[in-house]
Structure formats: structure tokens, C-alpha cells
C-alpha positions as CSV (number, residue, x, y, z in Angstrom):
1,M,56.8,120.0,62.1
2,S,60.0,118.4,60.8
3,K,61.0,116.9,64.1
4,E,57.6,115.3,64.4
5,N,57.9,113.9,60.9
6,V,61.3,112.4,61.7
7,E,59.9,110.8,64.8
8,K,57.1,109.3,62.8
9,V,59.5,107.7,60.3
10,R,61.5,106.4,63.2
11,E,58.3,104.9,64.7
12,V,57.4,103.2,61.4
13,V,60.9,101.6,61.2
14,D,60.9,100.5,64.8
15,A,57.4,99.1,64.6
16,F,58.1,97.3,61.3
17,N,61.2,95.7,62.8
18,R,59.1,94.5,65.8
19,R,56.5,93.3,63.4
20,D,53.9,95.6,65.0
21,F,52.3,96.5,61.7
22,T,49.4,98.3,63.4
23,A,51.8,100.7,64.9
24,A,53.9,100.9,61.7
25,L,50.8,101.9,59.7
26,A,49.5,104.4,62.3
27,P,51.3,107.5,61.0
28,L,50.3,106.7,57.4
29,R,47.3,108.0,55.5
30,N,44.7,105.4,54.6
31,D,45.4,106.1,50.9
32,V,49.2,106.1,51.3
33,S,51.3,105.2,48.2
34,W,54.5,103.3,48.6
35,E,56.7,103.4,45.5
36,R,59.5,100.9,45.7
37,F,63.0,101.4,44.1
38,L,62.3,104.4,41.9
39,S,66.0,104.6,40.8
40,R,66.1,101.0,39.4
41,A,66.7,100.8,35.7
42,D,63.9,98.3,35.2
43,A,61.4,100.4,37.1
44,A,59.1,97.4,37.1
45,T,58.5,97.4,40.9
46,P,54.9,98.3,41.4
47,T,53.4,101.0,43.6
48,V,51.5,99.8,46.7
49,R,48.4,101.8,47.3
50,G,46.6,102.1,50.7
51,K,47.2,100.6,54.1
52,T,45.4,97.4,53.4
53,E,47.6,96.6,50.4
54,L,50.7,97.7,52.2
55,L,49.9,95.4,55.1
56,A,49.4,92.5,52.8
57,V,52.8,93.2,51.1
58,W,54.6,93.5,54.4
59,K,53.1,90.2,55.8
60,S,54.0,88.4,52.6
61,Q,57.5,89.7,52.6
62,V,58.2,88.7,56.2
63,E,56.8,85.2,55.6
64,A,59.3,84.7,52.8
65,V,62.2,86.7,54.1
66,D,63.2,87.9,57.6
67,I,63.7,91.6,56.8
68,R,65.1,94.3,59.1
69,V,65.8,97.9,58.3
70,E,68.5,99.9,60.1
71,P,68.4,103.7,59.6
72,E,71.7,105.4,59.2
73,E,70.3,109.0,59.5
74,F,67.1,111.0,59.2
75,I,67.3,114.2,57.0
76,S,64.4,116.7,57.1
77,V,63.7,118.5,53.8
78,G,60.6,120.6,54.1
79,N,57.6,118.3,54.4
80,K,59.8,115.2,53.6
81,V,62.1,112.9,55.6
82,V,64.9,111.2,53.7
83,A,66.1,108.1,55.6
84,P,69.0,106.2,54.2
85,M,69.2,102.7,55.7
86,R,70.6,99.2,55.4
87,M,68.1,96.5,54.7
88,L,69.1,93.1,56.1
89,A,67.3,90.0,54.8
90,R,67.6,86.3,55.5
91,G,65.6,83.7,53.7
92,S,63.0,81.9,55.8
93,G,64.0,78.5,54.4
94,S,67.8,79.1,54.4
95,E,70.6,80.8,56.2
96,I,71.5,83.0,53.2
97,E,71.8,86.6,54.2
98,L,71.6,89.7,52.0
99,T,72.4,93.3,52.9
100,T,71.4,96.2,50.6
101,S,71.0,99.9,50.8
102,V,67.6,101.7,50.5
103,T,66.7,105.3,51.1
104,W,63.1,106.1,51.9
105,V,61.7,109.6,51.1
106,S,58.5,110.0,53.2
107,T,56.2,112.9,52.3
108,F,53.8,114.3,55.0
109,D,50.6,116.1,54.4
110,E,49.4,119.2,56.3
111,G,47.7,117.1,58.9
112,G,50.9,115.3,59.8
113,L,50.2,112.0,58.2
114,C,52.6,110.3,55.7
115,S,50.9,110.4,52.3
116,K,53.7,108.9,50.2
117,V,56.9,106.8,50.6
118,E,59.4,106.5,47.7
119,A,62.3,104.0,47.9
120,Y,65.6,104.7,46.2
121,E,68.7,102.6,45.9
122,S,70.9,105.7,46.0
123,R,70.9,108.2,48.9
124,D,72.0,110.9,46.4
125,D,69.0,110.1,44.1
126,A,66.7,110.3,47.0
127,L,68.1,113.6,48.2
128,R,67.9,115.1,44.7
129,A,64.2,113.9,44.4
130,A,63.3,115.4,47.8
131,E,64.9,118.7,47.2
132,L,63.6,119.1,43.7
133,A,60.0,118.3,44.8
134,E,60.0,121.2,47.2
């Protein structure tokens, strides 16, 4: 099932970049949890719970900042997909651009839906977390 999970993560990324949030949410469980930047020292970034809350966060983000994610690779680790990517952002009211790295670790349930996404600033931290969770 790892090829299918990789394709689902790719679909989420592609749909998000097109702003087709319905398609981006399709491979996710209704009660999905999205934990942002787990490797940050402040660890103050909240977890988003459920598709409804995630949709609201995405819409709010793209209103304020034009965000695009560009995957560098997809790594299958058991029921997880590790996806290091560049996040490109441009302020809606300015021409200021920001590029940063983020690595998503997406966990899939037995039914093939994504139940959890964790975001790490470091690819190595994400890989360690994915492999240790097995």
C-alpha cells in the first residue's frame, strides 16, 4: 500500500497548490490531526484537528500569504510517507517572498486514509520520528 500512500500525499500537495481544497482533503480522515512544526524549540504551534478546522486554517493562510509547496521526494516508511519539501510564500499585500523547508510525515490507517500529518523543519528529524514510530 506504500505506493498508494505516496500517490495520496502527492495528490494532497497538488490539490493544495491548485487551491482545490476539496480534493486536498479527500484522502484525509474526518478526524485527521495536523501537527505543525514539531521540531521547533518553542513548540507553540497548535495541532489542527479535523477536516473542518484544517480547511479553515488553509483558507486563512492563503488569504494572508500565497503559499506553495514543492516536494523534493517521497519516502515510504511502513504506513508513513515522509515528504521533504520547500515552502514558498509571498505576502498578499507585498512582494516579499520567503522560502523555507518543511517535511511532512503522513500516517495512514488500515483503510488507506491519512489519519495524521506532522510537520518538521528538519528532514532528519522527520525520518527519525517516522522510523521510531514503526
